[in-house]
DOVOVEX-189464 format. One record per residue (C-alpha): residue number from 1; residue in three letters; chain; x negated, y negated, z negated. Coordinates in steps of 0.1 Angstrom, whole numbers, plus 5000, padded with zeros to 4 digits. Layout:
<torses>
> lumnu_kevex_vexlum_u_v_w
> NUM_ALA_A_X_Y_Z
...
</torses>
This chain:
<torses>
> lumnu_kevex_vexlum_u_v_w
> 1_MET_A_6364_0206_8082
> 2_LEU_A_6368_0239_8104
> 3_HIS_A_6388_0265_8090
> 4_LEU_A_6375_0299_8103
> 5_ASP_A_6405_0321_8101
> 6_ARG_A_6410_0354_8123
> 7_TYR_A_6426_0335_8151
> 8_THR_A_6402_0307_8152
> 9_LEU_A_6372_0331_8153
> 10_ASN_A_6388_0352_8181
> 11_ALA_A_6406_0330_8202
> 12_ARG_A_6382_0297_8199
> 13_VAL_A_6347_0306_8187
> 14_LEU_A_6345_0340_8205
> 15_PRO_A_6351_0321_8240
> 16_MET_A_6324_0295_8231
> 17_LEU_A_6303_0323_8222
> 18_VAL_A_6306_0341_8254
> 19_VAL_A_6298_0308_8273
> 20_ALA_A_6269_0298_8251
> 21_ILE_A_6250_0333_8251
> 22_PRO_A_6233_0327_8285
> 23_LEU_A_6223_0292_8273
> 24_VAL_A_6209_0305_8243
> 25_LEU_A_6193_0334_8262
> 26_ALA_A_6175_0309_8286
> 27_ALA_A_6154_0295_8258
> 28_TYR_A_6145_0330_8247
> 29_PRO_A_6115_0336_8271
> 30_TRP_A_6097_0303_8263
> 31_VAL_A_6097_0306_8223
> 32_PRO_A_6066_0324_8213
> 33_SER_A_6069_0355_8188
> 34_GLU_A_6043_0340_8168
> 35_ALA_A_6067_0315_8157
> 36_PHE_A_6083_0339_8138
> 37_ALA_A_6060_0366_8125
> 38_LYS_A_6023_0379_8130
> 39_ASP_A_6031_0416_8138
> 40_GLY_A_6044_0417_8176
> 41_TRP_A_6073_0438_8171
> 42_GLY_A_6085_0418_8141
> 43_GLY_A_6081_0387_8159
> 44_LEU_A_6102_0401_8190
> 45_ALA_A_6130_0409_8166
> 46_ALA_A_6130_0379_8147
> 47_LYS_A_6134_0360_8182
> 48_TRP_A_6166_0382_8190
> 49_VAL_A_6181_0379_8158
> 50_THR_A_6175_0339_8159
> 51_THR_A_6189_0339_8195
> 52_GLY_A_6220_0356_8184
> 53_ALA_A_6222_0332_8153
> 54_CYS_A_6216_0301_8174
> 55_ALA_A_6244_0310_8197
> 56_THR_A_6269_0320_8170
> 57_LEU_A_6263_0285_8152
> 58_LEU_A_6266_0264_8186
> 59_ALA_A_6299_0285_8194
> 60_THR_A_6313_0278_8161
> 61_ALA_A_6302_0241_8162
> 62_LEU_A_6318_0235_8194
> 63_SER_A_6350_0258_8190
> 64_PHE_A_6371_0228_8195
> 65_VAL_A_6361_0228_8229
> 66_PRO_A_6378_0257_8244
> 67_ARG_A_6408_0250_8225
> 68_ALA_A_6411_0214_8246
> 69_PHE_A_6404_0227_8277
> 70_GLY_A_6426_0257_8273
> 71_THR_A_6455_0235_8262
> 72_ARG_A_6450_0213_8293
> 73_LEU_A_6449_0246_8314
> 74_GLU_A_6480_0260_8300
> 75_GLU_A_6501_0230_8308
> 76_ARG_A_6490_0232_8344
> 77_LEU_A_6496_0269_8348
> 78_TRP_A_6530_0263_8329
> 79_ARG_A_6539_0240_8356
> 80_GLU_A_6528_0263_8383
> 81_TRP_A_6548_0291_8367
> 82_GLY_A_6578_0271_8364
> 83_GLY_A_6579_0267_8328
> 84_ALA_A_6564_0283_8294
> 85_PRO_A_6569_0322_8299
> 86_ALA_A_6589_0325_8267
> 87_THR_A_6611_0295_8278
> 88_ALA_A_6616_0311_8311
> 89_TYR_A_6626_0345_8293
> 90_LEU_A_6655_0329_8276
> 91_ARG_A_6671_0317_8311
> 92_TYR_A_6698_0333_8327
> 93_ALA_A_6684_0335_8359
> 94_HIS_A_6652_0353_8346
> 95_PRO_A_6650_0387_8365
> 96_GLU_A_6640_0409_8338
> 97_LEU_A_6675_0405_8319
> 98_ASP_A_6709_0404_8333
> 99_ALA_A_6736_0378_8321
> 100_ARG_A_6749_0401_8294
> 101_GLN_A_6715_0409_8280
> 102_THR_A_6706_0374_8279
> 103_LEU_A_6737_0360_8262
> 104_ALA_A_6733_0388_8232
> 105_LEU_A_6696_0376_8229
> 106_HIS_A_6709_0340_8227
> 107_MET_A_6735_0350_8201
> 108_LYS_A_6709_0371_8181
> 109_ILE_A_6686_0339_8179
> 110_ALA_A_6713_0314_8170
> 111_ALA_A_6723_0335_8141
> 112_LEU_A_6688_0330_8128
> 113_ASP_A_6692_0293_8128
> 114_PRO_A_6728_0280_8133
> 115_SER_A_6713_0246_8140
> 116_LEU_A_6703_0255_8173
> 117_HIS_A_6723_0249_8205
> 118_VAL_A_6728_0277_8230
> 119_PRO_A_6734_0266_8264
> 120_SER_A_6758_0285_8284
> 121_ALA_A_6753_0296_8321
> 122_GLN_A_6772_0269_8331
> 123_GLU_A_6751_0244_8311
> 124_GLU_A_6717_0259_8324
> 125_ALA_A_6731_0256_8360
> 126_SER_A_6740_0220_8355
> 127_ASP_A_6713_0206_8337
> 128_PRO_A_6683_0231_8336
> 129_ALA_A_6660_0206_8320
> 130_ALA_A_6681_0201_8290
> 131_ALA_A_6687_0240_8287
> 132_ASP_A_6649_0244_8285
> 133_GLN_A_6648_0220_8258
> 134_CYS_A_6672_0242_8238
> 135_TYR_A_6652_0274_8247
> 136_ALA_A_6618_0257_8237
> 137_GLY_A_6635_0249_8204
> 138_MET_A_6643_0287_8200
> 139_VAL_A_6609_0297_8208
> 140_ARG_A_6596_0274_8183
> 141_MET_A_6618_0287_8155
> 142_LEU_A_6608_0324_8164
> 143_ARG_A_6571_0314_8164
> 144_ALA_A_6572_0298_8130
> 145_ARG_A_6589_0327_8115
> 146_THR_A_6567_0352_8126
> 147_TRP_A_6531_0335_8129
> 148_GLY_A_6503_0354_8111
> 149_PRO_A_6490_0387_8108
> 150_LYS_A_6506_0401_8077
> 151_ASN_A_6541_0406_8087
> 152_PHE_A_6540_0408_8125
> 153_PRO_A_6502_0422_8129
> 154_MET_A_6511_0436_8165
> 155_LEU_A_6524_0401_8176
> 156_PHE_A_6495_0384_8160
> 157_ASP_A_6472_0406_8179
> 158_GLU_A_6490_0397_8214
> 159_ASN_A_6486_0361_8204
> 160_VAL_A_6449_0362_8197
> 161_SER_A_6443_0380_8229
> 162_TYR_A_6462_0355_8249
> 163_GLY_A_6444_0328_8232
> 164_PHE_A_6412_0343_8242
> 165_ARG_A_6420_0348_8277
> 166_ARG_A_6433_0313_8280
> 167_ASN_A_6404_0295_8264
> 168_LEU_A_6378_0313_8281
> 169_LEU_A_6395_0311_8314
> 170_ALA_A_6394_0273_8308
> 171_MET_A_6359_0274_8304
> 172_ARG_A_6351_0296_8333
> 173_PRO_A_6332_0267_8355
> 174_TYR_A_6310_0261_8323
> 175_GLY_A_6305_0298_8317
> 176_ILE_A_6293_0304_8354
> 177_LEU_A_6268_0272_8351
> 178_THR_A_6253_0288_8317
> 179_THR_A_6250_0321_8333
> 180_LEU_A_6231_0306_8363
> 181_ILE_A_6208_0286_8338
> 182_GLY_A_6202_0321_8319
> 183_MET_A_6194_0343_8349
> 184_GLY_A_6173_0315_8365
> 185_SER_A_6154_0309_8331
> 186_GLY_A_6145_0347_8329
> 187_ALA_A_6135_0351_8366
> 188_ALA_A_6112_0323_8361
> 189_ALA_A_6097_0339_8330
> 190_ILE_A_6095_0371_8349
> 191_TRP_A_6077_0353_8378
> 192_PHE_A_6051_0340_8352
> 193_GLY_A_6045_0374_8339
> 194_HIS_A_6068_0378_8309
> 195_PRO_A_6089_0411_8307
> 196_VAL_A_6122_0395_8299
> 197_TRP_A_6145_0416_8320
> 198_PRO_A_6171_0419_8293
> 199_VAL_A_6176_0380_8295
> 200_VAL_A_6186_0382_8332
> 201_ALA_A_6208_0415_8328
> 202_LEU_A_6227_0401_8297
> 203_SER_A_6232_0366_8315
> 204_ALA_A_6247_0385_8345
> 205_LEU_A_6270_0407_8325
> 206_VAL_A_6283_0379_8307
> 207_GLY_A_6287_0358_8339
> 208_MET_A_6307_0391_8353
> 209_PHE_A_6329_0391_8322
> 210_ILE_A_6339_0356_8326
> 211_VAL_A_6347_0359_8363
> 212_VAL_A_6368_0391_8360
> 213_ASN_A_6390_0371_8334
> 214_GLY_A_6414_0357_8360
> 215_THR_A_6447_0339_8359
> 216_ASN_A_6468_0369_8368
> 217_ASP_A_6453_0386_8337
> 218_LEU_A_6462_0356_8316
> 219_ARG_A_6498_0356_8331
> 220_ARG_A_6502_0395_8321
> 221_GLN_A_6490_0386_8287
> 222_ALA_A_6513_0359_8281
> 223_ASP_A_6542_0382_8292
> 224_ARG_A_6533_0408_8270
> 225_TYR_A_6533_0384_8241
> 226_THR_A_6567_0370_8253
> 227_ARG_A_6583_0405_8250
> 228_ARG_A_6567_0413_8217
> 229_LEU_A_6580_0379_8205
> 230_PHE_A_6616_0388_8213
> 231_GLU_A_6612_0421_8200
> 232_THR_A_6608_0408_8165
> 233_VAL_A_6643_0391_8168
> 234_ASP_A_6660_0422_8156
> 235_LEU_A_6635_0422_8126
> 236_LEU_A_6643_0389_8113
> 237_LYS_A_6671_0382_8086
> 238_PRO_A_6694_0351_8092
> 239_PRO_A_6693_0326_8063
> 240_THR_A_6714_0330_8034
> 241_LYS_A_6747_0309_8029
> 242_THR_A_6746_0285_8000
> 243_LYS_A_6776_0269_7983
> 244_ASP_A_6776_0232_7990
> 245_ALA_A_6757_0212_7962
> 246_GLY_A_6788_0189_7959
> 247_THR_A_6815_0214_7951
> 248_PRO_A_6822_0216_7915
> 249_THR_A_6818_0246_7896
> 250_ARG_A_6843_0260_7868
> 251_LYS_A_6832_0252_7833
> 252_LYS_A_6828_0282_7808
> 253_ALA_A_6852_0282_7779
> 254_GLY_A_6838_0265_7748
> 255_THR_A_6812_0244_7765
> 256_GLY_A_6809_0208_7761
> 257_GLY_A_6818_0180_7783
> 258_ARG_A_6786_0184_7806
> 259_GLY_A_6794_0202_7838
> 260_GLY_A_6772_0219_7860
> 261_THR_A_6767_0226_7899
> 262_GLY_A_6754_0259_7912
> 263_GLN_A_6745_0276_7944
> 264_ALA_A_6757_0310_7952
> 265_THR_A_6743_0335_7978
> 266_ALA_A_6766_0351_8002
</torses>
């Protein structure tokens, strides 16, 4: 069952809607207004409403497609970029931070989860792949603790924007194809005497929007999300320390023979 939360609507359904709009517009000129209402203006309005509804339903039903294509595109781009932007940000060789700043960031993240291993500069230099695995674990921990719009709305907005751009870019070839279909259908209808210039114009605008969203824009958005993610490190609290459950606790005076174990927070 499709769960239509805010992320799904904006990062998956919306890219599919952008791609589907010209395809639905292509059918618009060939559906008679009489199929909706007797009155001319009422039929015209009903056609436009039905067109928008059909596009929305189609995009919602196929929202899994942009995600699948976007994931594949992301994997390819990360290989070209030398790794995931958030993972690369934690490397000592990243140009945005010096060695002292990188070490300080590592220590802050490690304090949030003591089970994480923090590679040293020497470890990273000797085995970059193993170091990247450690950095990827840090990123996963941060994402898990900051996910959702409630506590970190600005970070969530950046993630939604990244998801939308990634999925729309992955669907670009199909978006260009549907744009050409929409414009061609509108042009043919005009040739046969139907005044449907809005179909051609809207299809062209959608195509321009799809083409403008490029790889460089996606990279900039990925970098914005990365910086926002690591800004949350100072806002997160380290886990509270608990007493080992196996440590015996002192019995209160006057109690029976049954003892108990307890947990104390630091």
